[in-house]
C-alpha positions as CSV (number, residue, x, y, z in Angstrom):
1,X,89.2,113.1,75.3
2,X,88.5,114.9,72.0
3,X,89.3,118.4,73.3
4,X,92.5,117.2,75.1
5,X,91.1,117.8,78.6
6,X,91.8,114.7,80.7
7,X,89.0,113.1,82.8
8,X,90.2,114.3,86.2
9,X,88.0,111.7,87.9
10,X,90.1,108.9,86.4
11,X,93.4,110.4,87.8
12,X,95.0,109.5,91.1
13,X,94.5,112.3,93.7
14,X,98.2,113.0,93.7
15,X,98.3,113.5,89.9
16,X,95.3,115.8,90.0
17,X,97.0,117.9,92.7
18,X,100.1,118.0,90.6
19,X,98.1,119.3,87.6
20,X,96.5,122.0,89.7
21,X,99.9,123.1,90.9
22,X,101.5,123.0,87.4
23,X,102.1,126.0,85.2
24,X,99.1,125.1,83.1
25,X,95.9,127.1,83.1
26,X,93.7,124.0,83.8
27,X,92.7,122.5,86.0
28,X,92.1,125.8,87.8
29,X,89.7,127.3,90.3
30,X,86.5,126.0,88.7
31,X,87.7,122.4,88.5
32,X,89.0,122.4,92.1
33,X,85.7,123.9,93.3
34,X,83.7,121.2,91.5
35,X,85.9,118.5,93.2
36,X,85.5,120.2,96.6
37,X,81.7,120.2,96.3
38,X,81.8,116.6,95.1
39,X,83.8,115.6,98.2
40,X,81.3,117.4,100.4
41,X,78.5,115.4,98.7
42,X,80.5,112.2,99.2
43,X,80.9,112.9,102.9
44,X,77.2,113.7,103.2
45,X,76.3,110.5,101.4
46,X,78.5,108.5,103.8
47,X,77.1,110.2,106.8
48,X,73.5,109.6,105.7
49,X,74.2,105.9,105.1
50,X,75.6,105.7,108.7
51,X,72.6,107.5,110.2
52,X,69.9,104.8,109.8
53,X,69.2,104.9,113.6
54,X,68.8,108.7,113.6
55,X,67.0,109.3,110.3
56,X,64.1,107.3,109.0
57,X,64.8,108.6,105.5
58,X,68.6,108.1,105.6
59,X,68.6,106.0,102.4
60,X,66.8,108.8,100.5
61,X,69.2,111.4,101.9
62,X,72.2,109.3,101.0
63,X,70.9,108.8,97.4
64,X,70.2,112.5,97.0
65,X,73.8,113.3,98.1
66,X,75.1,110.6,95.8
67,X,73.2,112.0,92.8
68,X,74.6,115.5,93.6
69,X,78.1,114.0,93.7
70,X,77.6,112.3,90.4
71,X,76.2,115.5,88.9
72,X,79.0,117.9,90.2
73,X,82.1,115.8,89.9
74,X,82.2,115.8,86.0
75,X,81.9,119.5,86.1
76,X,85.6,119.6,87.0
77,X,86.4,118.5,83.5
78,X,83.6,120.6,82.0
79,X,85.0,123.7,83.6
80,X,88.5,123.1,82.2
81,X,87.1,122.5,78.8
82,X,84.9,125.6,78.9
83,X,87.9,127.7,80.0
84,X,89.9,126.2,77.2
85,X,87.4,127.6,74.8
86,X,87.8,131.0,76.3
87,X,91.5,130.9,75.9
88,X,91.2,129.7,72.3
89,X,88.8,132.5,71.5
90,X,91.2,135.0,73.0
91,X,94.2,133.6,71.1
92,X,92.3,133.6,67.8
93,X,93.5,136.1,65.2
94,X,92.0,139.5,65.6
95,X,88.8,139.7,63.4
96,X,85.5,141.5,63.5
97,X,83.8,138.6,65.4
98,X,86.6,137.7,67.8
99,X,85.2,139.8,70.6
100,X,81.8,138.2,70.0
101,X,83.4,134.7,70.2
102,X,85.2,135.6,73.5
103,X,81.9,136.9,74.9
104,X,80.1,133.7,74.0
105,X,82.8,131.6,75.4
106,X,82.8,133.5,78.7
107,X,79.1,133.3,78.9
108,X,79.2,129.5,78.5
109,X,82.1,129.3,81.0
110,X,79.9,131.0,83.6
111,X,77.3,128.2,83.3
112,X,79.7,125.6,84.7
113,X,80.4,127.3,88.0
114,X,76.7,128.2,88.3
115,X,75.9,124.5,88.1
116,X,78.5,123.8,90.7
117,X,77.0,126.5,93.0
118,X,73.5,125.0,92.5
119,X,74.7,121.6,93.5
120,X,76.8,123.0,96.4
121,X,73.8,124.8,97.9
122,X,71.8,121.5,97.9
123,X,74.8,119.7,99.5
124,X,75.1,122.3,102.2
125,X,71.4,121.8,103.1
126,X,71.9,118.1,103.3
127,X,75.1,118.4,105.4
128,X,73.4,120.8,107.8
129,X,70.5,118.4,108.3
130,X,73.0,115.6,108.9
131,X,75.0,117.7,111.3
132,X,71.9,118.4,113.4
133,X,69.9,115.2,113.1
134,X,72.3,112.5,111.8
135,X,74.7,110.2,113.5
136,X,76.4,112.2,116.3
137,X,79.6,110.3,115.8
138,X,79.9,111.8,112.3
139,X,79.3,115.4,113.3
140,X,82.9,116.4,112.3
141,X,82.4,114.8,108.9
142,X,79.1,116.5,108.3
143,X,80.5,119.9,109.5
144,X,83.4,119.5,107.1
145,X,81.0,118.6,104.3
146,X,78.9,121.7,105.1
147,X,82.0,124.0,105.2
148,X,83.3,122.6,101.9
149,X,80.0,123.0,100.2
150,X,79.5,126.5,101.6
151,X,83.0,127.6,100.5
152,X,82.5,125.9,97.1
153,X,79.3,127.8,96.5
154,X,80.9,131.1,97.4
155,X,83.9,130.4,95.1
156,X,81.8,129.2,92.2
157,X,79.5,132.3,92.5
158,X,82.6,134.5,92.3
159,X,83.7,132.7,89.1
160,X,80.3,133.2,87.6
161,X,80.6,137.0,88.3
162,X,84.2,137.2,87.0
163,X,83.3,135.4,83.7
164,X,80.3,137.5,83.1
165,X,82.0,140.8,84.0
166,X,85.0,139.9,81.8
167,X,82.6,139.4,78.9
168,X,80.6,142.5,79.7
169,X,77.5,140.3,80.0
170,X,74.6,141.5,82.1
171,X,71.9,138.9,82.9
172,X,70.3,137.2,85.8
173,X,73.1,134.7,86.6
174,X,75.0,136.8,89.2
175,X,71.7,137.3,91.1
176,X,71.1,133.6,91.0
177,X,74.6,132.9,92.2
178,X,74.1,135.3,95.1
179,X,70.9,133.5,96.1
180,X,72.8,130.2,96.2
181,X,75.5,131.8,98.3
182,X,72.8,132.9,100.8
183,X,71.2,129.5,100.8
184,X,74.5,127.8,101.6
185,X,75.3,130.4,104.2
186,X,71.9,129.9,105.8
187,X,72.6,126.2,106.0
188,X,75.9,126.9,107.7
189,X,74.4,129.4,110.1
190,X,71.8,126.8,111.1
191,X,74.4,124.6,112.8
192,X,76.9,127.2,114.0
193,X,75.8,126.9,117.6
194,X,76.1,123.1,117.6
195,X,79.9,123.0,117.2
């Protein structure tokens, strides 16, 4: 890759885990959250494909989950690349515009976890529906998908707020992130009594 960030989706799982545990700054929280939400979407897609007897629109639900997986998985690399730009801006020689470059980099770095949170909230809704109405033999899988998506949304929203706070940036993104957290939590609460 041109910026030196590997394509995490091409790595064996063990290698990705080793990179996360290494002393390097990336992949970090944002990358792991993106992978977690992608896994939740994958579980949801699988459960929908195996719920044809329970859901007349199972193929549509499976495709929607698959599209979300395809959308969020590459954000693991995008997050690492965005954070790399933040580090580069912070390491740059002190100049009049360095603070501005750091601020721009942090603002752009907030966009990636916000996109992860948006996908995660949608995955949570799908997983909740599958937990309630899908194949009952896959309830454990769909509950796991729901919990992963919910946790992913909360973690991603926290990263949005941290990046914007560090940059002294005040805009509507934290509010949007909080809405997504509530949407995922609502999906989780809708099935809490079914476990």
